[in-house]
C-alpha positions in Angstrom: 53.6 -10.9 -28.1 57.4 -10.5 -27.4 57.2 -6.8 -28.4 54.2 -6.3 -26.2 55.8 -7.7 -23.1 58.9 -5.6 -23.8 56.7 -2.5 -24.0 54.9 -3.3 -20.8 58.2 -3.8 -19.0 59.4 -0.5 -20.4 56.2 1.1 -19.2 57.0 -0.2 -15.7 60.4 1.5 -15.9 58.7 4.8 -16.7 56.2 4.4 -13.9 58.9 3.7 -11.4 60.9 6.8 -12.5 57.8 8.9 -12.6 56.9 7.8 -9.0 59.7 10.0 -7.7 58.0 13.1 -9.3 54.3 12.4 -9.2 51.7 10.7 -7.0 50.1 7.4 -8.1 46.9 9.1 -9.0 48.6 11.5 -11.3 50.4 8.8 -13.2 47.2 6.8 -13.6 45.3 9.9 -14.7 47.8 10.8 -17.5 48.1 7.1 -18.5 44.3 7.1 -19.0 44.3 10.5 -20.8 46.9 9.3 -23.3 45.0 6.0 -23.9 41.6 7.7 -24.3 43.0 10.2 -26.9 44.7 7.5 -28.9 41.6 5.3 -28.9 39.4 8.2 -29.8 41.5 8.8 -32.9 41.5 5.1 -33.7 37.7 5.1 -33.6 37.5 8.0 -35.9 40.0 6.5 -38.4 37.9 3.3 -38.4 34.7 5.2 -38.6 33.5 3.4 -35.6 31.3 4.5 -32.7 32.1 4.8 -29.0 28.4 4.4 -28.1 28.0 1.0 -26.4 24.9 -1.1 -25.9 26.3 -2.7 -22.7 27.3 0.3 -20.5 26.9 -1.8 -17.3 29.5 -4.4 -18.5 31.9 -1.6 -19.2 31.3 0.0 -15.8 32.3 -3.2 -13.9 35.2 -4.0 -16.1 36.5 -0.4 -15.8 36.0 -0.3 -12.1 38.0 -3.5 -11.4 40.6 -2.6 -14.1 41.2 0.9 -12.8 41.4 -0.3 -9.2 44.0 -2.9 -10.2 46.1 -0.4 -12.2 46.1 2.1 -9.3 47.3 -0.5 -6.9 49.9 -1.9 -9.3 51.4 1.5 -10.1 51.5 2.3 -6.4 53.3 -1.0 -5.8 55.8 -0.4 -8.6 57.0 2.7 -6.8 58.0 0.7 -3.7 59.2 -2.7 -5.1 62.0 -3.9 -7.3 60.6 -3.8 -10.8 60.8 -7.5 -11.5 59.1 -8.3 -8.2 56.2 -6.0 -9.0 55.9 -7.5 -12.5 56.0 -11.1 -11.2 53.4 -10.6 -8.5 51.1 -8.9 -11.0 51.4 -11.9 -13.3 49.9 -14.1 -10.6 46.6 -13.0 -12.2 46.8 -16.1 -14.5 46.7 -18.3 -11.4 43.8 -16.3 -9.9 41.9 -16.7 -13.2 42.4 -20.4 -13.2 41.2 -20.6 -9.6 38.1 -18.5 -10.4 37.1 -20.4 -13.5 37.7 -23.8 -12.1 35.9 -22.9 -8.9 33.0 -21.6 -10.9 32.8 -24.8 -13.0 32.9 -26.9 -9.9 30.1 -24.8 -8.3 28.0 -25.4 -11.4 28.7 -29.1 -11.3 30.3 -29.2 -14.8 33.7 -30.4 -13.7 35.6 -31.6 -10.6 38.6 -30.3 -8.8 41.6 -32.3 -9.8 45.1 -32.7 -8.4 46.6 -30.7 -11.2 44.5 -27.6 -10.4 45.4 -27.7 -6.8 49.1 -28.3 -7.5 49.1 -25.3 -9.9 47.6 -22.9 -7.4 50.0 -24.1 -4.6 52.9 -23.8 -7.0 52.0 -20.2 -7.7 51.7 -19.3 -4.1 55.0 -21.0 -3.3 56.6 -18.7 -5.8 55.0 -15.7 -4.2 56.5 -16.7 -0.8 59.9 -17.0 -2.4 59.6 -13.7 -4.3 58.5 -11.8 -1.2 61.0 -13.4 1.2 64.1 -11.5 0.0 62.1 -8.2 0.4 60.9 -8.5 4.0 61.5 -4.9 4.7 58.3 -3.6 6.2 57.6 -1.0 3.5 58.4 -3.4 0.7 56.2 -6.2 2.3 53.2 -3.8 2.3 53.8 -2.9 -1.4 54.1 -6.6 -2.1 50.7 -7.4 -0.6 49.1 -4.5 -2.5 50.7 -5.8 -5.7 49.4 -9.3 -5.1 45.9 -8.1 -4.5 46.1 -6.0 -7.7 46.8 -9.2 -9.6 43.7 -10.9 -8.1 41.5 -7.9 -9.0 43.0 -7.8 -12.5 42.0 -11.4 -12.9 38.3 -10.5 -12.6 38.9 -7.6 -15.1 40.4 -10.1 -17.6 37.3 -12.3 -17.3 35.1 -9.3 -17.9 37.1 -8.4 -21.0 36.4 -11.9 -22.3 32.7 -11.4 -21.6 32.7 -8.0 -23.5 34.3 -9.8 -26.4 31.6 -12.4 -26.5 29.0 -9.6 -26.4 30.5 -8.2 -29.6 32.3 -5.2 -28.2 35.3 -4.1 -30.4 38.6 -3.9 -28.6 39.1 -0.2 -29.2 35.8 0.6 -27.4 36.7 -1.6 -24.4 40.1 -0.1 -24.0 38.7 3.4 -24.5 36.3 3.1 -21.6 39.0 1.5 -19.5 41.2 4.5 -20.2 38.4 6.9 -19.2 38.0 5.0 -15.9 41.8 5.5 -15.3 41.4 9.2 -15.9 38.5 9.4 -13.4 40.1 7.2 -10.7 43.5 8.7 -11.1 42.1 12.2 -11.0 40.1 11.6 -7.8 43.1 10.0 -6.1 45.3 12.9 -7.0 42.8 15.5 -5.8 42.4 13.6 -2.5 46.2 13.1 -1.9 49.1 15.1 -3.3 47.2 17.1 -6.0 48.6 17.8 -9.4 52.2 18.8 -9.7 53.7 21.3 -12.1 55.4 19.6 -15.0 59.0 19.5 -15.9 60.2 18.4 -19.3 61.4 15.1 -17.8 58.2 14.5 -15.9 56.0 15.2 -18.9 58.1 12.9 -21.1 57.8 10.1 -18.6 54.0 10.5 -18.3 53.6 10.6 -22.1 55.8 7.5 -22.4 53.6 5.6 -19.8 50.5 6.2 -21.8 52.0 5.5 -25.2 53.8 2.4 -24.1 50.8 1.0 -22.2 48.3 1.6 -25.0 50.6 0.3 -27.7 51.4 -2.8 -25.7 47.6 -3.5 -25.1 46.9 -3.4 -28.8 49.9 -5.7 -29.7 48.9 -8.2 -27.0 45.2 -8.1 -28.1 46.3 -8.8 -31.6 48.6 -11.7 -30.5 45.7 -13.4 -28.6 43.4 -12.8 -31.6 45.7 -14.5 -34.1 47.9 -16.9 -32.1 47.6 -19.9 -29.9 46.5 -19.1 -26.3 49.0 -21.3 -24.6 51.9 -20.1 -26.7 51.0 -16.5 -26.1 50.5 -17.1 -22.3 54.0 -18.6 -22.2 55.6 -15.8 -24.2 54.0 -13.1 -22.1 56.1 -14.2 -19.1 59.1 -12.8 -21.0 57.9 -9.5 -19.4 59.3 -10.7 -16.1 62.7 -11.3 -17.7 62.7 -7.9 -19.3 61.7 -6.3 -16.0 64.4 -8.2 -14.2 67.1 -7.0 -16.7 65.8 -3.4 -16.4 65.9 -3.7 -12.6 69.5 -4.9 -12.4 70.8 -2.5 -15.0 68.9 0.7 -14.1 67.9 0.4 -10.4 70.6 -1.9 -9.0 68.0 -4.4 -7.8 69.5 -7.3 -5.9 69.8 -10.7 -7.5 68.9 -13.5 -5.1 68.4 -17.2 -5.7 65.1 -17.2 -3.8 63.7 -14.4 -6.0 64.8 -16.2 -9.2 63.3 -19.5 -8.0 60.0 -17.8 -7.0 59.8 -16.2 -10.5 60.3 -19.6 -12.1 57.6 -21.2 -10.0 55.1 -18.4 -10.8 55.9 -18.6 -14.5 55.4 -22.4 -14.4 52.2 -22.0 -12.5 50.9 -19.4 -14.9 51.5 -21.5 -18.0 49.9 -24.6 -16.3 47.0 -22.4 -15.2 46.4 -21.3 -18.8 46.4 -24.9 -20.0 43.9 -25.9 -17.3 41.7 -22.9 -17.9 41.6 -23.7 -21.6 40.5 -27.3 -20.8 37.8 -26.1 -18.4 36.3 -23.6 -20.8 36.2 -26.3 -23.5 34.4 -28.6 -21.2 31.8 -25.9 -20.3 31.3 -25.0 -23.9 32.8 -21.5 -23.7 35.8 -19.8 -25.1 38.3 -17.9 -23.1 40.8 -15.7 -25.0 42.6 -13.7 -22.4 43.4 -10.2 -23.4 46.3 -9.5 -21.1 46.8 -5.9 -20.2 48.3 -4.2 -17.2 44.7 -4.5 -15.8 
């Protein structure tokens, strides 16, 4: 899990650097291309099949996941790296809100003070994180990043549903990578088009795909073999790694409000995971979150 969070933060660095050379659509396209090629080879080595009995489930998971990735990569280009990473990690709070709300709607549990406090704590952290970056352009990117985390939360829930349906992880990630190719390619064609590669640009794009796909596999493995709450706590090391990268490589400002906001969001995310686990146990379901960048 620690290595996975480090790789995701490193991917964020490559995305930010690549943003000065390529449009968001291009970065998402090549990220999907690398992932699809890697997962195709994995399926061949495992003698598995990419034919799925639940194409509809993959479609909706891929649609939400690709949308979240496109929005997040766009936000990374205009925000301090740690800010973009922190706002995206609000997805854990969104997931808790969705699951608890659904359980209440079904009459299987009640809203309690802890759930409300967790959500409020997370949003208080968002306010503090955004406050130091009130520049108009950065505020817009911050809102986009926050929405990407909310959409990503629905994608995580769909990943859980695919797991319960018996879909292997490599197949789920393969179709997700294909959706990134399609979405990224369409966005690129409708906006800036495809740029001619330089050695630096090609290396950055390859690194984005390699780091993202490797991190996904590591994190999936961690959630499959470890304790959910421990993993959810360790995954927030990604914010610390991103913060260090931002200060060392991009001269991102260090403010007490941003640091306090990050701490609040981390606390809310860990609490949300604990609450989500209790709710799913009460409703007789299991929820093993496969945390990816979407």
